[in-house]
C-alpha positions in Angstrom: -0.1 0.0 -0.2 1.5 3.4 -0.7 0.5 5.5 2.2 -0.8 3.0 4.5 -0.4 2.6 8.1 0.0 -1.0 9.5 -1.7 -2.2 12.8 -0.4 -5.5 14.2 -2.6 -7.0 17.2 -1.4 -10.1 19.0 -4.0 -11.6 21.2 -7.5 -13.0 20.8 -10.7 -10.6 20.3 -11.0 -12.5 22.4 -10.4 -12.8 23.1 -11.4 -15.2 21.5 -12.6 -16.2 24.4 -13.0 -16.2 28.5 -15.1 -18.9 29.0 -16.3 -20.0 32.7 -16.6 -23.9 33.5 -17.6 -24.9 36.9 -17.3 -28.5 38.0 -17.7 -30.7 41.3 -14.4 -32.9 41.9 -15.5 -36.6 43.1 -13.7 -38.5 45.8 -13.7 -41.6 43.8 -12.4 -41.7 40.2 -15.7 -41.2 38.2 -16.8 -39.3 34.8 -19.7 -37.1 35.2 -21.3 -34.9 32.2 -23.3 -32.0 33.2 -24.3 -28.9 30.9 -24.3 -25.3 32.8 -26.8 -23.0 31.8 -26.8 -20.8 29.0 -26.1 -17.0 29.6 -28.0 -14.2 27.6 -24.7 -12.2 28.4 -21.1 -12.5 26.7 -19.7 -12.4 30.1 -21.6 -14.8 32.4 -21.2 -15.4 35.9 -22.3 -18.7 37.6 -21.9 -19.4 41.4 -19.7 -22.4 42.2 -17.9 -24.0 45.4 -15.5 -25.9 43.7 -14.0 -24.4 40.5 -13.9 -21.2 38.2 -12.2 -20.8 34.8 -12.0 -17.2 33.2 -11.0 -17.2 29.5 -9.9 -14.0 27.9 -7.6 -12.9 24.7 -4.1 -11.8 25.1 -3.9 -8.4 22.9 -0.6 -6.8 21.5 -1.6 -3.5 19.0 1.6 -2.5 17.2 0.4 0.6 14.8 2.5 1.7 12.0 1.8 4.5 9.8 2.6 5.5 6.5 4.4 9.0 5.1 1.2 10.9 5.0 -0.1 9.7 8.3 3.1 11.0 9.7 2.9 14.1 8.3 -0.6 14.5 10.1 1.3 13.9 13.3 0.4 10.3 13.8 3.2 8.1 15.5 3.8 4.4 15.3 2.8 3.2 18.8 2.5 -0.3 20.5 0.0 -1.1 23.0 -0.2 -4.4 25.3 -3.5 -6.0 27.0 -2.1 -9.3 27.9 -2.6 -9.6 31.7 -6.3 -9.6 33.1 -7.0 -7.3 36.2 -10.7 -6.8 37.3 -9.1 -3.5 38.7 -8.8 -2.1 35.1 -10.9 -0.3 33.0 -12.3 -2.4 29.9 -10.0 -1.1 27.5 -7.0 -1.6 29.2 -7.8 -5.2 29.8 -7.6 -8.1 27.4 -10.9 -9.2 25.9 -13.1 -11.3 28.3 -15.4 -13.7 26.5 -16.6 -15.8 29.4 -15.9 -15.4 33.1 -16.7 -17.5 36.2 -17.5 -16.0 39.7 -14.0 -16.1 41.6 -13.4 -19.2 43.6 -12.6 -18.3 47.3 -9.8 -20.2 48.8 -9.1 -22.6 45.7 -6.8 -25.5 46.3 -4.4 -24.5 43.7 -4.4 -22.5 40.0 -3.5 -23.1 36.7 -3.3 -21.1 33.3 -2.9 -22.4 29.7 -2.8 -20.5 26.2 -4.9 -22.2 23.2 -3.3 -21.9 19.7 -3.4 -18.5 18.1 -5.6 -17.2 15.4 -3.9 -15.1 12.8 -5.3 -12.8 10.2 -4.4 -9.5 7.7 -6.4 -7.1 6.1 -5.6 -3.9 4.0 -7.6 -0.8 3.2 -6.3 2.1 1.0 -5.0 3.8 4.3 -4.1 1.1 6.8 -2.9 -2.3 6.7 -3.7 -4.6 9.7 -2.2 -8.1 10.9 -3.9 -9.5 13.8 -3.0 -12.6 16.1 -5.5 -13.5 18.6 -4.4 -15.8 21.6 -7.0 -17.4 23.9 -5.7 -17.7 27.4 -7.7 -19.8 30.3 -6.8 -19.2 34.3 -8.5 -22.1 36.5 -9.1 -22.4 40.0 -9.9 -25.7 41.8 -11.2 -26.9 45.1 -11.6 -30.4 45.8 -12.7 -32.9 48.6 -10.0 -34.5 49.5 -7.7 -31.6 48.8 -5.8 -31.8 45.4 -2.0 -31.2 45.2 -2.1 -30.9 41.4 -4.5 -31.2 38.3 -4.3 -31.8 34.7 -6.7 -31.4 32.0 -8.1 -29.8 29.0 -10.6 -27.3 28.1 -11.8 -28.0 24.3 -14.2 -25.9 22.1 -15.0 -24.9 18.4 -15.1 -21.3 17.8 -15.9 -19.1 14.8 -14.9 -15.3 14.8 -14.8 -12.3 12.9 -12.7 -9.1 13.3 -12.7 -6.1 11.5 -12.0 -2.6 11.5 -13.6 0.7 9.6 -11.6 3.0 7.0 -14.0 4.4 4.9 -15.4 0.6 4.5 -15.0 -2.2 6.7 -11.9 -4.3 6.2 -11.7 -7.9 7.8 -8.5 -8.2 10.0 -9.4 -12.2 10.8 -12.0 -14.8 10.2 -12.1 -18.4 11.4 -14.8 -20.8 10.7 -15.3 -24.2 13.2 -11.8 -23.9 14.5 -11.2 -26.1 17.3 -9.2 -24.7 20.3 -7.8 -26.9 22.9 -6.1 -25.4 26.5 -4.1 -27.7 28.2 -3.1 -27.2 31.8 -0.9 -29.1 34.0 0.2 -28.2 37.4 1.7 -31.3 38.4 5.7 -31.5 39.8 7.2 -33.8 37.2 9.5 -34.9 40.2 6.8 -36.1 42.3 4.6 -39.3 42.2 1.1 -38.8 42.2 -2.2 -40.6 42.7 -5.7 -39.9 41.1 -8.3 -38.4 43.3 -10.7 -37.0 41.0 -11.8 -37.2 37.4 -14.6 -35.1 35.9 -15.9 -34.2 32.3 -18.2 -31.6 31.8 -20.2 -30.2 28.6 -20.8 -26.4 28.4 -23.4 -24.8 26.3 -22.6 -22.3 23.5 -21.7 -18.9 24.5 -20.8 -15.8 22.3 -19.4 -12.1 22.2 -20.3 -9.4 19.7 -18.4 -6.0 20.6 -18.3 -3.1 18.7 -15.8 -0.2 20.0 -15.0 3.2 19.4 -12.0 4.8 21.1 -13.4 4.4 24.8 -17.2 3.3 23.9 -18.4 -0.1 23.2 -21.8 -1.5 22.2 -22.7 -5.1 22.7 -24.4 -7.2 21.5 -24.7 -7.0 17.8 -28.4 -5.5 18.0 -27.3 -2.7 19.9 -24.5 -1.7 17.5 -24.6 2.1 15.9 -26.1 2.4 12.6 -23.5 5.0 11.6 -19.5 4.1 11.4 -16.7 6.3 12.0 -13.0 5.6 10.8 -11.4 3.8 13.5 -14.2 1.4 14.5 -13.6 -2.1 15.5 -16.0 -4.8 15.8 -15.4 -8.4 16.8 -18.0 -11.3 17.0 -17.2 -14.7 18.5 -19.4 -17.8 18.9 -18.2 -21.0 20.8 -19.8 -24.3 20.7 -19.2 -27.8 21.8 -17.1 -26.8 24.9 -15.7 -29.5 27.0 -13.7 -29.3 30.2 -12.0 -32.6 31.1 -9.9 -32.5 34.4 -8.0 -34.9 36.7 -7.1 -33.9 40.3 -3.9 -35.5 42.1 -2.5 -36.0 45.2 1.4 -36.4 45.9 2.4 -39.7 47.6 5.7 -40.3 49.1 
């Protein structure tokens, strides 16, 4: 592009995904399949005494402007939103797709990234390269108490992200992409025994967000009719989500 600015974002819109899963650990090694209630909100909250999962999208945005934009005063900049903190404003945080109520005094916590989703778009004035990295934080409490946990969260997602620059330019698109978060807090130097195992299915979730500077609209039915230069919109739909978790105790 002749006088293009380039924006590179690393992260997931979302967030690809902050998804909350709740499970009850069993004292014996057993498998349970249970559906959680669907939520009308992209960010849902469920009460749980045993576990919570927060899924969000790490985001790093690098903006590189062309010659004419530099003449008009634009300067290259890198913005990072890679660590979620509930005390931050929404525009300073990664994109939270689904969130459980925080677990009080968990036995242990774990975290994992899923596969990145990358894309690129070019308009007359700007080029965009986008990478989305879904991230999951897991907190767990079991009886008897677990010393470590190993497991996966899998889901199928479809997402579209684009920006407005006189017209809509697509940055990223994924349809029916299978994601896996694999977490493991076991100490490889120690022997373990299984004390709990659970598999749970989770209903479909979605996030539909439109942003303009420090304004946002969600879901899609609330999006503004008139678009302005610099607007961003992100849609994420998740289906077939399953969490499979095994709890362990260390043995001498």
